[in-house]
C-alpha positions in Angstrom: 91.8 160.3 151.4 94.2 159.8 154.3 94.8 156.1 153.2 95.5 157.3 149.6 98.0 159.6 150.6 99.7 157.2 152.9 99.9 154.6 150.0 101.9 157.1 147.8 104.0 157.6 150.6 105.0 154.1 151.1 105.4 153.8 147.3 107.8 156.7 147.1 109.7 155.3 150.0 110.0 152.1 148.4 111.1 153.8 145.3 113.9 155.8 147.0 115.0 152.6 148.7 115.4 150.6 145.4 117.2 153.4 143.9 119.8 153.5 146.9 120.4 149.7 146.6 119.9 149.7 143.0 122.9 150.6 140.3 122.7 154.0 140.6 123.0 154.2 144.6 125.1 152.9 147.1 125.7 149.5 145.1 128.0 151.4 142.9 130.2 151.5 146.0 130.5 147.6 146.1 133.7 145.8 145.8 134.6 144.8 142.1 133.4 141.4 141.2 135.4 138.6 140.5 135.4 138.9 136.7 138.7 138.1 135.3 137.8 138.0 131.6 135.2 135.3 131.4 133.4 132.3 133.2 130.1 132.0 134.4 129.0 131.9 137.8 128.7 128.2 138.4 130.8 126.7 135.5 128.3 127.2 132.8 128.8 129.0 129.5 128.1 132.6 129.5 125.3 133.0 127.0 124.0 136.4 125.0 120.6 137.3 125.7 119.6 135.8 122.3 121.2 132.4 123.0 119.3 132.4 126.5 116.1 133.0 125.0 116.3 130.0 123.0 116.4 128.3 126.2 113.8 130.4 127.9 111.3 129.8 124.9 111.1 126.1 125.7 109.5 126.9 128.9 106.6 128.7 127.5 103.9 127.8 124.5 104.6 128.5 121.0 101.9 131.3 121.3 104.1 133.4 123.9 107.7 132.9 122.2 107.0 135.9 119.9 105.5 138.0 122.5 108.4 139.3 124.4 108.0 142.2 126.6 111.3 142.9 128.3 114.8 141.1 128.6 116.7 142.0 131.7 120.1 140.9 132.3 121.5 142.1 135.9 125.0 142.6 137.1 127.2 139.2 137.2 129.4 138.4 140.3 132.0 136.6 138.0 131.8 138.1 134.4 131.7 141.1 132.7 128.3 140.4 131.0 125.1 138.8 132.8 125.2 135.1 133.8 121.5 135.3 134.6 119.0 136.3 132.0 115.3 137.2 132.9 112.7 137.0 130.0 109.3 138.6 130.4 106.3 137.2 128.2 103.1 139.0 127.4 100.5 136.3 128.5 97.0 138.1 128.9 95.8 135.2 131.1 98.5 135.5 133.9 99.0 138.0 136.7 100.2 141.4 135.4 99.5 139.9 131.9 103.0 138.5 132.1 104.9 135.5 132.6 108.8 135.5 133.7 111.4 132.8 132.7 114.8 133.1 134.3 118.0 131.6 132.7 121.0 130.8 134.9 124.2 130.3 133.2 123.1 127.7 130.3 120.2 126.0 132.4 116.6 126.9 132.8 115.6 128.5 136.1 112.6 129.6 137.5 109.2 130.0 135.5 106.5 132.1 137.2 103.9 134.5 136.6 104.5 138.0 136.3 104.1 140.7 139.1 105.4 144.1 140.1 108.9 144.9 138.7 110.6 146.4 141.7 114.0 146.5 140.0 112.6 149.1 137.5 109.5 150.4 139.7 107.1 148.8 137.4 103.7 148.5 139.5 101.2 148.2 136.9 100.1 145.4 134.4 101.6 145.1 130.9 99.9 146.1 127.7 99.8 144.4 124.3 101.1 147.4 122.9 104.7 146.9 124.9 105.4 143.6 122.8 108.6 143.9 121.2 108.1 142.9 117.4 110.0 139.5 116.5 111.4 140.8 113.5 113.1 143.6 115.3 115.0 141.4 117.7 118.3 141.6 115.3 121.1 143.1 117.9 122.0 140.7 120.2 123.6 141.7 123.7 127.0 140.9 122.6 126.7 143.0 119.5 125.2 145.9 121.3 128.0 146.2 123.8 130.5 145.9 121.0 129.1 148.6 119.1 129.1 151.0 122.3 133.0 149.8 123.1 134.0 150.9 119.6 132.5 154.5 120.0 134.0 155.2 123.3 137.6 156.2 124.3 138.2 154.3 127.6 141.3 156.0 128.7 142.6 152.8 129.8 139.6 152.1 132.3 138.8 148.4 132.7 135.0 147.6 132.8 133.9 145.4 135.4 130.2 144.7 134.9 127.5 145.8 132.3 123.8 145.2 132.7 121.4 145.0 129.8 117.5 146.0 129.6 115.7 145.4 126.4 112.3 147.1 125.9 110.1 149.0 123.6 110.6 152.9 123.9 107.0 154.0 124.6 107.6 157.4 125.9 109.6 158.5 122.9 107.8 156.4 120.2 110.9 155.3 118.9 112.2 151.5 118.4 112.9 149.0 120.9 116.3 149.3 122.3 119.0 148.0 124.7 119.9 150.1 127.6 123.3 149.2 128.6 124.7 150.4 132.1 128.3 150.4 132.7 130.4 150.0 135.6 134.2 150.2 136.0 136.8 149.3 138.5 138.0 152.3 140.6 140.6 151.3 143.1 138.8 148.0 143.9 135.4 149.3 143.8 133.0 149.4 141.2 131.8 152.7 139.8 128.9 153.6 137.4 130.2 155.5 134.6 127.0 155.9 132.6 124.7 154.2 129.9 124.2 153.9 126.2 120.7 153.0 124.4 121.3 151.0 121.1 118.2 150.1 118.8 117.9 146.4 118.9 116.8 146.3 115.0 119.3 148.6 113.6 122.1 148.9 116.1 122.0 152.6 116.0 123.0 154.3 119.2 120.1 156.3 120.1 121.4 158.0 123.4 125.1 157.6 125.3 126.3 159.3 128.3 129.6 157.4 129.3 132.2 159.2 131.3 135.4 156.8 131.7 137.1 159.5 133.5 134.8 158.7 136.7 136.7 155.5 137.4 140.2 157.1 137.0 142.0 157.1 140.2 141.6 159.9 142.7 144.3 162.4 142.5 146.8 162.2 145.7 147.2 165.5 147.3 
């Protein structure tokens, strides 16, 4: 029993540590990336998620290409949108029943079996019910961003980076969606100003909480 309690303490500590270092914690105080309107990290093209998926699909068998579990686009050091995309495919014969393929700029990167997803605190294997139906993959990452940008009064705030996470909505039984997390330039530092969730099949905004005023300059006393 004591060993089980200690395990849960370790998991809880790790979760807090990941949160602190992740987009919602101290990371939001990082200096603004060198984004100036375009350009990938090492000279390649900045791809959308679905463009990058066509490259990732070459690294897996035909039977896995239509078994996408998640698409994750982390913050880029040089562009508004991700220059690295991670694709998780459902593979019942692999560890955690998943296989991860990474595309960096416009080139194939790492290909590896799945494991714990520390970024999103996923510590259990995936299930077939989490596969996103191929016919639902209609709204690409650039279109999802455009939909949200057209709905928000930005008040002159300059976005610095946006992260993208596509997955199925298992908790609320809704459609698969894009979760976009927005960061803006606040006096030379990145500030987390909120998120939006966009249905990947229809483009409907399911949930949104974006507060551009968080990135406005502090009032001088």
